[in-house]
C-alpha positions as CSV (number, residue, x, y, z in Angstrom):
1,X,2.9,-12.9,26.2
2,X,0.3,-14.6,24.2
3,X,1.0,-16.7,21.1
4,X,-0.7,-14.1,19.0
5,X,1.9,-11.4,20.0
6,X,5.1,-13.4,20.2
7,X,6.3,-11.5,17.2
8,X,6.1,-8.1,18.9
9,X,9.9,-8.2,19.3
10,X,10.1,-7.2,15.6
11,X,10.4,-10.7,14.0
12,X,8.0,-11.2,11.2
13,X,4.7,-12.8,12.2
14,X,4.5,-16.5,11.5
15,X,1.0,-16.1,10.0
16,X,-0.3,-12.9,8.4
17,X,-3.0,-11.9,6.0
18,X,-3.7,-9.3,3.3
19,X,-7.2,-8.0,2.5
20,X,-7.2,-7.2,-1.2
21,X,-5.1,-8.9,-3.8
22,X,-4.6,-6.2,-6.4
23,X,-1.2,-5.0,-7.5
24,X,-0.4,-3.6,-4.0
25,X,-2.0,-6.4,-2.0
26,X,-0.3,-9.0,-4.0
27,X,3.1,-7.2,-3.7
28,X,2.7,-7.1,0.1
29,X,1.7,-10.8,0.3
30,X,4.7,-11.7,-1.9
31,X,7.1,-9.7,0.4
32,X,6.0,-11.5,3.6
33,X,5.8,-14.9,1.9
34,X,9.4,-14.9,0.6
35,X,10.6,-13.5,3.9
36,X,9.2,-16.5,5.8
37,X,5.6,-15.8,6.8
38,X,2.6,-18.0,6.0
39,X,0.2,-15.7,4.1
40,X,-3.5,-15.7,3.3
41,X,-5.0,-13.2,0.9
42,X,-8.8,-12.6,1.1
43,X,-10.6,-11.2,-1.9
44,X,-14.2,-10.2,-2.6
45,X,-15.1,-13.1,-5.0
46,X,-13.6,-16.2,-6.5
47,X,-12.5,-14.5,-9.7
48,X,-10.7,-11.8,-7.8
49,X,-9.1,-14.4,-5.6
50,X,-7.8,-16.3,-8.6
51,X,-6.3,-13.1,-10.0
52,X,-4.6,-12.5,-6.6
53,X,-3.2,-16.0,-6.6
54,X,-1.8,-15.6,-10.1
55,X,-0.2,-12.2,-9.3
56,X,1.6,-13.6,-6.2
57,X,2.7,-16.7,-7.9
58,X,4.1,-14.7,-10.8
59,X,6.1,-12.6,-8.3
60,X,7.3,-15.7,-6.6
61,X,8.5,-17.2,-9.9
62,X,10.4,-13.9,-10.6
63,X,12.1,-14.0,-7.2
64,X,13.2,-17.6,-7.8
65,X,14.5,-16.8,-11.3
66,X,16.6,-13.9,-9.8
67,X,18.0,-16.2,-7.2
68,X,16.5,-14.0,-4.5
69,X,15.1,-16.8,-2.4
70,X,16.5,-20.0,-1.0
71,X,13.3,-21.9,-0.8
72,X,11.7,-23.9,-3.6
73,X,8.5,-22.9,-5.4
74,X,6.7,-25.7,-3.7
75,X,7.9,-24.7,-0.2
76,X,6.9,-21.1,-0.7
77,X,3.4,-21.9,-2.2
78,X,2.7,-24.4,0.6
79,X,2.5,-21.3,2.9
80,X,0.3,-19.3,0.6
81,X,-3.5,-19.4,0.3
82,X,-6.3,-17.2,-1.1
83,X,-9.8,-17.1,0.2
84,X,-13.1,-15.1,0.0
85,X,-13.9,-15.6,3.7
86,X,-12.7,-13.2,6.4
87,X,-12.8,-16.0,8.9
88,X,-9.7,-17.4,7.3
89,X,-7.8,-14.5,9.0
90,X,-8.7,-16.0,12.4
91,X,-5.1,-17.3,13.1
92,X,-3.3,-14.3,11.6
93,X,-1.0,-12.3,13.9
94,X,-1.0,-9.4,11.5
95,X,-3.5,-8.4,8.7
96,X,-2.8,-5.5,6.3
97,X,-5.8,-4.0,4.5
98,X,-5.1,-3.1,0.9
99,X,-8.5,-2.1,-0.6
100,X,-9.1,1.0,-2.7
101,X,-8.8,4.5,-1.1
102,X,-12.5,4.9,-0.4
103,X,-13.2,5.9,3.2
104,X,-16.4,3.9,3.7
105,X,-14.9,0.8,2.1
106,X,-11.8,1.0,4.3
107,X,-13.9,1.3,7.4
108,X,-16.3,-1.5,6.6
109,X,-13.4,-3.8,5.5
110,X,-11.3,-3.1,8.6
111,X,-14.3,-3.7,11.0
112,X,-15.1,-7.0,9.3
113,X,-11.5,-8.1,9.5
114,X,-11.1,-7.0,13.2
115,X,-14.2,-9.1,14.1
116,X,-12.3,-12.2,13.1
117,X,-9.0,-11.5,14.8
118,X,-7.7,-12.5,18.2
119,X,-7.6,-9.8,20.8
120,X,-3.9,-9.3,20.4
121,X,-3.6,-9.4,16.7
122,X,-2.4,-6.3,14.9
123,X,-4.4,-4.7,12.1
124,X,-2.9,-2.3,9.6
125,X,-3.9,-0.2,6.7
126,X,-1.9,0.3,3.5
127,X,-3.6,3.7,3.0
128,X,-1.5,6.3,1.3
129,X,-3.2,9.4,2.7
130,X,-6.4,8.7,4.8
131,X,-6.4,9.4,8.5
132,X,-5.1,6.4,10.5
133,X,-6.4,8.0,13.7
134,X,-9.8,8.5,12.1
135,X,-10.0,4.8,11.0
136,X,-8.8,3.7,14.5
137,X,-11.8,5.5,16.0
138,X,-14.1,3.2,14.2
139,X,-12.4,0.0,15.6
140,X,-12.9,-1.9,18.8
141,X,-9.1,-2.1,19.4
142,X,-7.5,1.1,18.1
143,X,-4.4,0.5,20.1
144,X,-3.6,-2.5,17.9
145,X,-4.0,-0.5,14.7
146,X,-1.4,1.5,12.6
147,X,-0.6,2.4,9.0
148,X,1.9,0.4,6.9
149,X,2.1,2.3,3.6
150,X,3.9,0.2,1.0
151,X,5.1,1.7,-2.3
152,X,4.4,0.6,-5.8
153,X,5.9,-1.7,-7.1
154,X,6.3,-3.4,-3.7
155,X,9.0,-5.9,-4.6
156,X,11.3,-3.2,-6.0
157,X,10.6,-0.5,-3.5
158,X,12.9,-0.2,-0.5
159,X,10.6,2.1,1.6
160,X,7.6,1.5,4.0
161,X,6.0,4.4,5.7
162,X,4.9,3.5,9.3
163,X,2.1,5.7,10.3
164,X,1.4,6.0,14.0
165,X,-2.2,6.9,15.1
166,X,-3.1,8.7,18.3
167,X,-4.1,5.5,20.0
168,X,-1.4,3.1,18.5
169,X,0.4,1.4,21.4
170,X,4.0,2.5,21.6
171,X,5.6,-1.0,21.3
172,X,4.1,-1.3,17.8
173,X,6.5,1.4,16.6
174,X,9.6,-0.7,17.4
175,X,7.9,-3.9,16.3
176,X,6.9,-2.4,12.9
177,X,10.5,-1.2,12.4
178,X,11.6,-4.8,12.9
179,X,9.0,-6.1,10.4
180,X,10.1,-3.6,7.8
181,X,13.8,-4.5,8.3
182,X,13.0,-8.3,8.1
183,X,11.3,-7.5,4.7
184,X,14.6,-6.0,3.5
185,X,13.2,-2.5,3.4
186,X,13.7,0.8,5.4
187,X,11.0,2.3,7.6
188,X,10.1,6.0,7.8
189,X,8.0,6.6,10.9
190,X,5.5,9.5,10.8
191,X,2.7,10.6,13.1
192,X,-0.7,10.6,11.5
193,X,-1.3,13.7,9.4
194,X,-3.0,14.3,6.0
195,X,-0.9,12.7,3.3
196,X,1.7,11.6,5.9
197,X,5.1,12.5,4.6
198,X,5.5,10.6,1.3
199,X,2.1,11.3,-0.3
200,X,2.1,14.9,0.8
201,X,5.4,15.6,-0.9
202,X,4.9,13.3,-3.9
203,X,1.5,14.6,-4.7
204,X,2.7,18.2,-4.4
205,X,5.4,17.6,-7.0
206,X,3.1,15.7,-9.2
207,X,0.3,18.3,-9.2
208,X,2.8,21.0,-10.1
209,X,4.1,18.9,-12.9
210,X,0.6,18.5,-14.2
211,X,0.0,22.3,-14.1
212,X,3.2,22.7,-16.1
213,X,1.9,20.3,-18.8
214,X,-1.5,22.1,-18.7
215,X,0.3,25.5,-19.2
216,X,2.5,24.2,-22.0
217,X,5.7,24.7,-20.1
218,X,7.1,21.4,-21.4
219,X,6.1,17.9,-22.4
220,X,5.4,15.2,-19.8
221,X,8.5,13.3,-20.8
222,X,10.8,16.4,-20.5
223,X,9.3,17.3,-17.1
224,X,9.9,13.8,-15.9
225,X,13.5,13.7,-17.3
226,X,14.2,17.0,-15.5
227,X,13.4,15.2,-12.2
228,X,15.1,11.9,-13.1
229,X,18.3,13.4,-14.4
230,X,18.4,16.5,-12.4
231,X,17.2,15.3,-9.0
232,X,17.9,11.6,-9.3
233,X,14.3,10.5,-8.9
234,X,14.0,6.9,-10.1
235,X,10.8,7.8,-12.1
236,X,9.4,11.2,-12.9
237,X,6.2,12.5,-11.2
238,X,4.0,12.1,-14.3
239,X,5.1,8.6,-15.1
240,X,4.7,7.7,-11.4
241,X,1.2,9.1,-11.6
242,X,0.4,6.8,-14.5
243,X,1.8,3.8,-12.6
244,X,-0.1,4.7,-9.4
245,X,-3.3,5.5,-11.3
246,X,-4.7,8.9,-12.1
247,X,-7.9,8.1,-10.3
248,X,-5.9,7.2,-7.2
249,X,-3.9,10.4,-7.4
250,X,-7.0,12.4,-7.9
251,X,-8.6,10.9,-4.8
252,X,-5.6,11.7,-2.7
253,X,-5.4,15.3,-4.1
254,X,-9.1,15.9,-3.4
255,X,-8.6,14.7,0.2
256,X,-5.5,16.8,0.7
257,X,-7.3,19.8,-0.9
258,X,-10.1,19.4,1.6
259,X,-7.8,19.0,4.6
260,X,-4.8,21.1,3.8
261,X,-6.1,23.8,1.5
262,X,-5.9,25.1,-2.1
263,X,-2.3,24.3,-2.7
264,X,-3.5,20.7,-3.3
265,X,-6.4,21.6,-5.6
266,X,-6.3,19.0,-8.5
267,X,-5.5,20.6,-11.9
268,X,-8.2,20.4,-14.5
269,X,-6.0,18.2,-16.7
270,X,-6.1,15.5,-14.1
271,X,-9.8,15.7,-13.6
272,X,-10.4,15.6,-17.4
273,X,-8.2,12.6,-17.9
274,X,-9.9,10.7,-15.2
275,X,-13.3,11.6,-16.6
276,X,-12.2,10.3,-19.9
277,X,-11.2,7.0,-18.4
278,X,-7.5,7.6,-19.0
279,X,-6.2,6.3,-15.7
280,X,-2.6,5.5,-16.6
281,X,-0.9,2.2,-17.1
282,X,-3.9,0.1,-16.1
283,X,-6.0,1.5,-19.0
284,X,-3.1,2.0,-21.4
285,X,-3.3,5.8,-21.5
286,X,-2.6,8.6,-19.1
287,X,0.1,11.2,-19.4
288,X,1.8,8.5,-21.4
289,X,0.7,5.8,-23.8
290,X,1.5,2.3,-22.4
């Protein structure tokens, strides 16, 4: 077995990369970093790379403050780098793409990363709904590609959805279970389908909650409390939508509407809020004021 695949037994890769250092990408980088991997985050420009670095360092500092890691800050950051050059992924055994949920951007990004990787390296997408098999068809080595869908916020979430494409090689299923376990999380393995399992169910509940607000059934807060107190959801569907981003939820709903039918048609209230720039926590206003 080549050096690039000596982690296929499920141990975390010694070197890994994350494309995109936003909230999700930084969270993924932090998880691998504090679990023992050397991590490189690649961003589109220097300003974005600086922001990614600061987000990961902030998460590292919080982990140290909680006593969640045994290594020192210096030891952890010695294994962490940011870059604007895809070529810095050349030695990575695993790279996870975490760019926005825009099909053409996903494809161009994945192709650019794959061109820099070794023949045995694994490439994954953090997509929450887009077709893993469809993306794989655009790659030179589809057998080395799968979905690794992390949840927001990554450090606190205990779930990773492992999405298996039609051409994903079988041994990656067990390997990915091992990676997830090594990160201290639990894997849910699903075959590629629109929305997978988590987004399909989560969006269905959120869209119905939005319709209830639209129809004046109850306030956003009361609807969320019904799910938190009655069904033990950690966060209600509308507050979760604010955290994820209303624009992100709208994009997923539109995709599911197109692929699965009218039951996923986005409510007018969601389209209106996005058009008004009220995207949730990141803009300070969504279904809630932040």
